[in-house]
C-alpha positions in Angstrom: 53.2 -2.3 -8.5 50.9 -3.6 -5.8 50.9 -0.2 -4.0 49.7 1.5 -7.2 46.7 -0.7 -7.6 45.9 -0.4 -3.8 46.2 3.4 -4.1 43.9 3.4 -7.2 41.4 1.3 -5.4 41.3 3.7 -2.4 40.8 6.6 -4.8 37.9 4.8 -6.5 36.4 4.0 -3.1 36.7 7.7 -1.9 35.2 8.9 -5.2 32.4 6.5 -4.9 31.7 7.7 -1.3 31.7 11.3 -2.5 29.2 10.5 -5.2 27.0 8.6 -2.8 27.0 11.6 -0.4 26.2 14.0 -3.2 23.3 11.7 -4.4 22.0 11.5 -0.8 22.1 15.3 -0.4 20.3 15.7 -3.8 17.6 13.2 -2.8 17.1 14.9 0.6 16.6 18.3 -1.1 14.3 16.8 -3.7 12.1 15.2 -0.9 11.8 18.5 0.9 10.1 20.2 -2.1 6.4 20.8 -1.8 5.6 19.2 -5.2 7.4 16.1 -4.2 5.6 15.9 -0.9 2.3 16.3 -2.6 3.2 13.6 -5.1 4.2 11.2 -2.4 0.9 11.9 -0.5 -1.1 11.1 -3.7 1.0 8.0 -4.2 0.3 6.8 -0.7 -3.4 7.5 -1.1 -3.5 5.8 -4.4 -1.8 2.7 -3.1 -4.1 2.6 -0.1 -7.1 2.9 -2.4 -6.0 0.3 -4.9 -4.3 -2.3 -2.7 -5.9 -1.8 0.7 -9.4 -1.4 -0.9 -8.9 -4.5 -3.0 -7.9 -6.6 0.0 -10.8 -5.2 2.1 -13.3 -5.9 -0.7 -12.0 -9.4 -1.3 -12.2 -10.3 2.4 -15.7 -8.8 2.6 -16.7 -10.8 -0.4 -15.4 -14.0 1.2 -17.2 -13.2 4.5 -20.5 -12.4 2.8 -20.3 -15.6 0.8 -20.1 -17.6 4.0 -22.6 -15.5 6.0 -25.5 -14.9 3.6 -28.4 -17.3 4.1 -28.7 -18.2 0.4 -27.7 -21.0 -1.9 -23.9 -21.0 -2.5 -24.2 -19.7 -6.1 -26.5 -16.8 -5.1 -24.5 -15.8 -2.1 -21.3 -15.8 -4.1 -22.9 -13.7 -6.8 -24.4 -11.1 -4.4 -21.2 -11.0 -2.3 -19.1 -10.2 -5.4 -21.5 -7.5 -6.6 -21.5 -5.9 -3.1 -17.7 -6.2 -3.0 -17.4 -4.1 -6.3 -19.6 -1.4 -4.7 -17.5 -1.5 -1.5 -14.3 -1.3 -3.6 -15.5 1.9 -5.4 -16.4 3.4 -2.0 -13.0 2.5 -0.6 -11.3 4.2 -3.4 -13.3 7.4 -2.8 -12.8 7.0 0.9 -9.0 6.8 0.7 -8.9 10.3 -1.0 -11.4 11.9 1.5 -9.4 11.4 4.7 -7.3 14.0 6.4 -4.1 12.1 6.2 -3.0 9.4 3.8 -2.0 6.9 6.4 -5.5 6.8 7.9 -6.6 5.2 4.6 -4.2 2.4 5.0 -5.0 2.0 8.7 -8.8 2.0 8.2 -8.9 -0.3 5.2 -6.5 -2.8 6.9 -8.7 -2.7 10.0 -11.8 -3.5 7.8 -10.0 -6.4 6.1 -8.8 -7.7 9.5 -12.3 -7.6 11.0 -13.7 -9.3 8.0 -11.0 -12.0 8.2 -11.6 -12.5 11.9 -15.3 -12.9 11.4 -14.6 -15.3 8.5 -12.5 -17.4 10.8 -15.2 -17.3 13.5 -17.8 -18.4 11.0 -15.9 -21.7 10.9 -16.2 -22.6 7.2 
């Protein structure tokens, strides 16, 4: 009786492996299609525009709030308005680049530079 359950378990395991291999082959073929590659390219650009642009705009707003020689309320207000403009430009910029990964790279570099300058400002 124990051998039958062990044999059944091995069959289930081999069936599961075959299904996983078939699924892997299907996904691999699906990823090679031109429409899928285009969709992934747009998804990468969209994520760079939305998330990378947001982080870059937020760090720029923080930096401008600290650096502008105005009262705290005025500098915060102006920095946030400029950050909205920068965010819109970052979204357009992410779709204008030759490759999608450059959008991520450049927006991350902008946010890192702003963060570094924010740390250097000392506040």
